[in-house]
N, C-alpha and C positions, 0 to 999 in steps of 0.2 A: 503493500500499499503506499509506503514511503516512497519507494522507487518511483511508483506511478506519479505521485504528486510532484516529485523532484522533475519528472520528465516533462509534465504538463507545464511547470513553471518555467523550464528551460525553453520550452517552445514559445510560451507566451513572451518570455524576454527576447527571444530572437525575433519573433514577429514585431515587437515593439522597436527593436533596434532598426530593423529593416524599413519600418514604417518612418522612423526617424530620419535615416538616410535618404529615403524618397522624398520626405518632406523637404529636407535640406537642399536636395538637388533641384526640387521645383522652386524653392525659394531663390536659389542662385540664378535660375534661368529667368525668373520674373525680375530680379535685381539687375541682371544684365541688360535685359530688354528695356528697362526703366533708366539705366544709364545712357544707353544708346538713344532712346528717344529724347533723353533730357540734353544729350551733346546736340542732336539735330536741331532741337527746339533753340538751344543757346546759339548755335550758328546762325539760325533763321534771325533771331532776335538782334545778335550782334550785326549781321548784314543790314538789316532794317534800321539799326540805330546809327549806322555809318553811311552816309549818302555817298561818299566816293566809291566805297566797296560795292554798294547797291547799283551805283551807275555802271560800273564795269560789269557786273553779273547780269545786268538786264539790256546792255546794248545790243542792238540787232542791226542787220543789213537792210536798208530800205532802198528799193529799186524803183517805186513808183511815187510820184509826187502830184501835188494839186496844181502846180503852175503859180501859186501864190508868191509874191516877192517877199524878201527878207531885207531888213535894214542894213545900212552901211555899219552901224553899230554892231550888230550881230556878225557880220563878216569879220569886222576888226577883232572881235572877242575870239572867234575860231582862230584867226591868224596868231593872235597872241598866245594861245594855248598851244598852238602847234609848235611855235618857237620857243616854248618853255622846256622843250624835249631835251634830255641829255644828248651830247654829242662827243666823239672822241677828241680829246685834247681841246675840247671846247671850240673847235674850229667853225662849228654851225655851218657847213657847207651846204646850205640849203637856199632855194628861191621859190616863190609861190606865184603862179599866174592865176588870177581870178578871172573866170570868164563870166560875164553877165549878159553879153550880147546874144540875143536869141538866134541871130543868124550864125553865129560862131559855134553855139551850142548844137545848132541843128546840123552843122557841117560835122562836127566831131561825132555826133551820133548815127550820121548817115555812113561815114568812113569806118568808124569803129563802134559798131552796134552795142557791142557788150558794154561800152562805157555808160549806157543808160543816160546819155545827155539828151536823148530825144524823147524822154520820159517826163518831160516837164519840171525839171529841177529849177529852183529859183536862180542857181548858178552852179558853177563847177570849179572847184580849186585843183589845181595841178601842182603837186608837190614835185620839186626838181632838185637834182644834185647840180651845185656849182662847182665845177672841177678847178676853178681858180682859187677856192676856199678850201679845197680838199687837202688831207695830209699828202705830203710827196712820198714818192717810192711805193713800197709794198703796202703801205697803209691808205693809199688812195680810195680803194673801194669801200673804206669805212663809210664813206658818204652814204653807201646804201642803207647800212644799219641806222645812221643818225636821221636819215629823211623818212624811213620807215617808223622810227619812234615818233617823229613829228607827225606823221600821218595817223598813228593810233592816237595821239593826243587830240588831234583834229575831230576824229570820230567820236570820241568820248565827250568832247565838249559840245558837239552838235547835239548828241544824245541827251546831255545835261540841259540843253536850252530848248529841248521838246522838239528838235529838228531831226530830219531823218538824213541819212548818208550811207554811202557804200563805197568800199575801196574796190577799184577796177584796175587790174595790172596793165602796165605798159612796158617798162624795163623788167627783164632783159630782151623781150621780144624785138629784134632789130626792125622788123617792118612795122610794127606799132610805133616804135620810137620814131622812125622816118616819117610817118605819116603825121603825127602829132607835132613833131618839130617843123614840119612844113606849114600846117594850118596855123600854129601859134607864132611862126617866125622866130624861132628859137635859135640863138647862137649856137656856135659849135661846142662851146664849153658847158652849155646847160643840157642836162639829160633828164627828161621826164620819167619819173618812177611810177607814177599812177595818175589816175582821173579820179576825183572824188566829188559826185554830183551831191548837192545839198539842197534841201527845201523842206517844205511842209509835207509831211508824210501823207500819202493817199491810201497806205495800207499799214496793217499793224501785225507784221510777222511775229510768229510765236517765239518765245525766248527758248533757246536750246541750252540744255546742260551739257557741256563739252568735257566736264570733268571726268577723267578716267584713270583709275589707279594703276593700270598696267603701263601708263606712260611715265610713272615715277620710279627713279632709281637713286637710292642713297649710297654715297661714298663711292661705290663702283657699280658697273653694269652688271 
């Protein structure tokens, strides 16, 4: 009888311990899920509380415009933002062609259809490299990095101002470069990097989440 009672006690103890382990495992899963949820919520709150980060995360490429004009003050703000970009050795090897003439916009749009200049933008800004301001020697092509940084600043500024814009590539496509240099009468030392049509958006593209963990490597590949 004593042995039976002890056996039953041991079984109950075993079951109780097993239940405690299961309960502990469930609690761990719940806690982990709560932490992940809290982290996500915190990230969202932090983004919402930081206008600069929010502006970066919500920028989209706008390719259709209403044709409404924008002010000279707005254009000046876009250019100031572009020229606030970093540049190698602070050479600032950039120049910007602002196209507001509808006939010129249409000409660019006709010869370079992907530039979206025929889609009723208020203007187009053409960020260029000025080779007379570029670093000499092997560092000359750093102008591409510098003007690219200026272009991104331009896009972010447009978005922050409620305007739409899109980066359409020119350099290094030699045929595209030649066509645009001819239309804009650019001298030999000025190389157009891209065309950025700007205006009041006629579309609201969906914001894309481009974050991918597989693109991240720490310390080594």
